[in-house]
N, C-alpha and C positions, 0 to 999 in steps of 0.2 A: 626772572625772565622779563625781558622789555617787550611788551605786546606789540607795540608799533613797529619794532625791528622784526619781530616774528611774523607779523602780517606781510611785511615787505618781503621777507624771506619766502613766504609761501607765493606770493604774486611773481617773484623772480623765477619760480620754478614752474610757472604757468597755471598754478592753482588759484583756488578762490577761498579766502579766509571766512570762517564761520563765526559762530558765537564764542565769547570768552568763558573759560572754565575756571573761575577763581578758587574754587574748592581744591583743585590740585594743581594751581599755577599752570593752567594749560590752554590750549587754543584748539578749536575745532577747524577743520579745513577740509576742503575738497581737492584732491589731486589725481592726476592721470596715474594709471598703473606704472609702477617702477620709479615714480618720482619721490616716494617715501624713503628710498635709500639715500638719495641726495640730500633729502631734508634731515634725516638722522645723522648724516655726516657733519652737519653743521655744529659748531661749538655753542651756538645759542640753544640747541635742542638736547634735552637730557634723554628723552625716550620718545619713540613713535609707536603707536599702538592702533591696530585696526578697530573701527566702530562695529564690532562683532555683534550679531543678534543676541538676545538673551532668551532663555527658554524657561518656562514655568516648569516645576518640579512636581507635577501632579500626575498620578496614574489614574485614568478614567476607566469606566466600564466595570466597577466593582459590584458584586452581587448585593442587591438591595437588603438592608438591615433594619428591621422595624423596631428593635430595641432602643431605648433611650441611651445616650452616650454613657460610656464607662470610663472614659480617660480622665475625667475630673477627679474620680475617686482613686484610679490606679496610680496617678501621679501625686496624690495627696493634696491636690489644689482645693478640694471641697473642704478639707479639714482647716486649710489656711484661711478660708473665708470668714471664720469667726474672729479673725484678727486683721484681715486685710482683703478687700475686693478689688484693689487697683484704683479706687475712687480719687479723682483729681490728677492721675498720672496720664499723660498723653503718649499714645503709641502711635507712630506713623506707619502706616501700611503703604509700602511703595509697590504698586501693583496695577491692576487693571481699573482702579476705581472701587467705590464702595456705594451700593444702594442704601444710603443712611436713613431712608424714611421707613424701614422695616421696624415692626414693633420690638424686635430684639435688641435693637439699638437706641430704644428710648431711654429718657432719664429715670423714669418710673412707669408703673402700671397706669395706663390711660393717658399718659403724656404725650403731646405731639412734638415735644422738644427732643432733638436727636443728640446723642453721645457723639456723632461724627461732627466735631466742633468746627472743622475747616476742611475745604476740599480744594486741591491744587490740580490743574490739568496742565501737564508739562508738555505732552506731544502735541504739537500744532496740528496734526492730522485728526485728533480727536474732537468731535463735535459737541460733546456733552461730558459732564462730570460723572454720569450715571455708569454703571457697570454692564455693559452689553455682553461682555464675555463671560463673566461669573466668577472668574478666579479670585479677584480682590475681595468680593463680598464673602466668599467662602472662608478665605484667610481670616477676614476681620471677625467673622462668627466664632472662630476658634480662639481669638484674642479676648473679644469683649462682648459676644452676644449673650443675651439674657432672656430665656424663655419665660421667666416669672413675670416679666414686663408684658407679656401677651394678655389678652382678656381672659379672666378667671374661667369663663365658659368655654373658651376655645380648647378643643381636645388636645391641642399641642402644648397647652399651658405647662410650663416647668419641666418640659421634657429634655430641652437641649440648652446648654450654656458654655460659653467660653471660660478659660481658666481665669480671667479677670472681669468678671461680669458688670463692674461699675466703672471700668477705666473709660477714658475718652479716646476717640479715634481721630486721626488726621489722615484723610485719604489724599494720597499723592499718586495721581493717574499718571503713569509714564508710558502708557501704551495708546495705540489708536483705538477705535471702537470695536476693532475685531481681535484685539490682544496682541497686536504687533508692536514690538519695542526693540530698541537697541542699547548697546552699552552707554551710548551718549545720553539717551533718555534717562537711564538709570542714574547717571552722574548728575545730572541736572536736579533729579528727584531728591538725591542726597544734598545737594546744595540747598534746596528748599528747606529740608529738614534742619540743617544747621542754621540758615538765616533766621528761621522762625521758631527756634528752640525755645526762647523765652516766651514768645507770643502765646504758645499753646502748652507750655510745660512738657515738650517732647523729651521724654527720658528713654525711650525705646524706639527702635526701628526694626521692623520685620522685612526681610528680603527673601521671599519664596520664589527665587528664580536663579538661573546661573547664566553666565556668559557662555557663548558657543566657541570662544576662543581660548585655548590653554595657554597660560603665560605664567611666569614667576610672579609671586605676589610682590616682589621687589620692584617691578617695572609696570605691572598693569595698572592703568589709571583708575579702573573701578575699585580696585584694592586700595589706591591712594586715597579715593574719596571716602571709602568705608572707614579708613583709619583716622582720616580727619574728623569724621563724625564722632568716632570712638574718643578721640583726644578732646573734642569739645564737650564730653560728658554725656554722650548718647550711647546707650547700650545697644549693640547691633546683633541681631540674631539672623543667621542665615540658613536656609535649607541646604542640606549636604548634597542632594541630587539623587537620581534613581538609577545609577549605573552599577550598583552591585560592587563586586570585586574587581571590575575591570581596571587595566593598568592606569588608566587616566581618570578614575572615578572621582578623585577629589583634586583635580588639577585646575578647576575652574573657579574664577572669581564670581561671588565674593567668599564662597565657601572655603576656598583655599588660603584665606588671610588668617595669620596666627592669632590676631588680636580678638576676632569676633567669636561668638559662640555659634559654632556650627553644629547643626542638629540633624542626626540620623533618625530613622524610624524604627519602631518595635511593632510587632503584632501582639496586642495584649488580649487576644482570643475572646474580646468582648466581654471580660470579666473584670471586677473591681480589684481583684487581688493581683499581685505582681509575680506570684510563684510561676505562673505559666506564661509569662511575657517572654518573647523571644525577639531577636533582631531580625527585622524583615530582609529576606534574601535579596531584594532589589534595592536596598538602601545603600548608598555610596559609602565606601570605607577604603582605608588605605593610607598611604602617604602621598603627600603633594610632591611636585617637582623640586620642592626646596627641603624635602626631608621632614615634613611636619605631619605627624599623625592626626587625622581627622576621621570621623567628627569628634567633637568635644563631649557630647552627650546625647543620648537617645530620648525619645518621646514617642507616644502612640501615633501612628501614621496609617495604620491599615483599617479599612472598613470605617472611616470616620464620617459621622453625620454633622452637617453644619448648615449655615444659612444659604439660601438660594436666591439670586438676583432674579426677579420676575422677568421673564421673557428673554432671559440670556441665552448664550450659545450652549452652556452647560446642560440647560433643561432639554434642549433640542438634540444634543448629542447622545444623551442617555436617558430616555424618558423613564426606564424602569428603575433609575436612581433617585428618582424624585420621591420625596416622603412627605405625605400629607400636603402636598402643593407648595410647602414653604421651606423645605429643607432638602438636602442633596447629599447623597453618600458616595465617597471617592477615597482613594488611597494615595499616599505620596509623601516624600519629605516635606512637600509643600504645606502639609496639614500638621506635621510634627513640629515645624518651626515656630508657628504662632501660638502653639500650646506652650512652648517654652517662653515665647515673647510675653504671654499673658502672666505667666508666673513671675517673669522678671518685673512686670508692672506691679504686681501684688507686693513683691519684695521691696520695690522702691517707694510704694505708698507706706509701707511699714517702717522702712529704714531710708528716709529721704536723703541721708548724707552719704549713702554709699555710692562709690564710684563704678564706672563700667567694669573695672577689673576686679572689684569687690563682688558685684553681682555675678560675674562669671565664676570667681572663685567659689562662691557660696553654692552656686548650681552645679559646677563640676566636681567639687571635692566632697559633696555629700550625696552624690547619686548613688543608686543601688545596682550592684552587679547583676547582669542577665546572661545567659549562656552565650558563649562566643568572645567573652572578654571585654565587651563594652559595658557601659553604665547607663541607666535610666534615671531621668530626672525625679528628685524627690523633694516636693515643694515644702514639706514641714522641716525636713533636714536642712534645707537652704535658708529657712527663716530662722532657725536657731544657730546658724553658722557663726563662728567667731574665731578670732586669732589667726592662726595660720590657714584655717579653711577659707578666709577671705582673700588669699594671695592667689595671684594668677598673673600671667603675661610677663614674668620676669625674665630679664636678659634677652628680650626680642630685638631684632633689628627691623626698624620700620621700612616701608617702602622708600625708594630712592628720592621720590619727590618730597619726603618729609625731612625737614632739617632736624638731625639728631640732637642738635644743641637746644632747640626750642620746642621739639615735638609738634612743629606746625609745618604747613606748606611754606617754602622758602620763596616768597615773593614780595614785591612792594605793592601793598594794596591800592595805594593811590594811583598806581598804573592801570588799574582796572576800571572799566565802567561798570557800575552796579546794575544788576537786572532790576527792571522797573516792575515790581509786583504791586498789584492793587489789593487793596483790603477787600475781604469778602463781604458783599452786602448780605449774602444769604449763605449759610454754612453749607448748603448743598449745590451752590451755584457754580457754574464753570468759570471761575473768576480769576484763575492764575493761569492765563493762556500766554504763549509766546506769539503774540500776534503778528510781530514783525518778521517772522520767519516766512520764507517763500520756498516753493518746491522748484528746484532747479532742473531735476531730472527725475521724473516720478516713475521710473521703472529700472529695475536692475537687468543684468544681461539675461537672467532666466525668466524675465517677465514679472517678478515680484515687486511689490512696493518697497521703497526705500525711504529712510528718514531724510527729509530735505537738507539738513545740515551735514548729514552723512558722517565723514570721518573725523575722529578726534586725533589731531596731529598727522593724519595720514591719507588715505588712499581713496579708492572709488567707491561706489555706492554698494550697499549690502541689502539682502532681503530682510525685512523686519517680520519676525516671526517668533512666536513662543513655541511652536511646533504642536 
């Protein structure tokens, strides 16, 4: 795509070009309703897609559970820790931010150094890198929280930990401070992960949200961005969603993409054994609009206790879900996905040469069957995987924006102006902001806030909401 010609085309249709999307060879734009059809008809344009809101995949209001977590044992992650705790591996959490100064994210007991080694703020409406909503911090705790790094005199010492308790975290905040985000925000977040993969050894990305627009993975721009990250050597883990067996349950990006590891949820009944584990009734399952069975694997997602961002919306929404003032109990595939993302980090620390397809093969092909026909992650089985067990993603057709000959986005890199990212002076500073963005129309038709750059390739403004 010639970006200059694309911008000229948008202007000729009465629209206003936005920022470039080099990760998918795309362009964001703001157009009047109906103009997207004329835009799509141009031979310069491969696909037009709405900048739909994305929604987190968490169920709130669960009954408080005062027991220590059992998912580390039921998934086999705690057995894996004698061989790997994810140390040195970077896991990017594309979400609502991470409160990285919690003791659970320290590098060791009594240390003030955080394992949140970088923090990016993508949404220009966000005023801080902190997590005022709470979702991102909850997700991060299940990846790399470590309760043993709390003070030994703390009554919460050692009670809760993620599946990769020594992994590094890269916070990529794609929402505003209230948790509102759009597809375009998520694409920019993935772009950051790809651009800074080597800087922070980003080997895993966790996506605990879904688009609100159902679209074939072959044309969805979020799926294209996900595949580009995958093809750059980043294992992408996505939450399946909480729509149960609804006809469209697994029709939304990024969970509908055949490359990524899509994670559904089990209820492990709060026990360390797996014999009583069952697939959660609300966990999304079925076939995508492209005939792909999802999810790929299950993990515990019911009554999960994880790290709480102080003063966040989560605590206010469910005061009875707060445990010890520092943790929070909730349910959803948003929690199942980071449990698998942490296990992926453990595997990569132990097997640094594994590709995303090998990590996926190891996790999916060694999973343990549960009632209902699905399978639950088995960390130790994945660790010992070899030969055919490491195979996955064979014979897949990539997104239309991916060149099948090169497995890359088909674009002339020199035609794009690179985003100007500044180096973080402080790993918890809001140092990666798109300060050049301006709000053109800060309300949608229903009065909700919108992303100021609005539509990628397409139409009018959307309400920014995680729901």
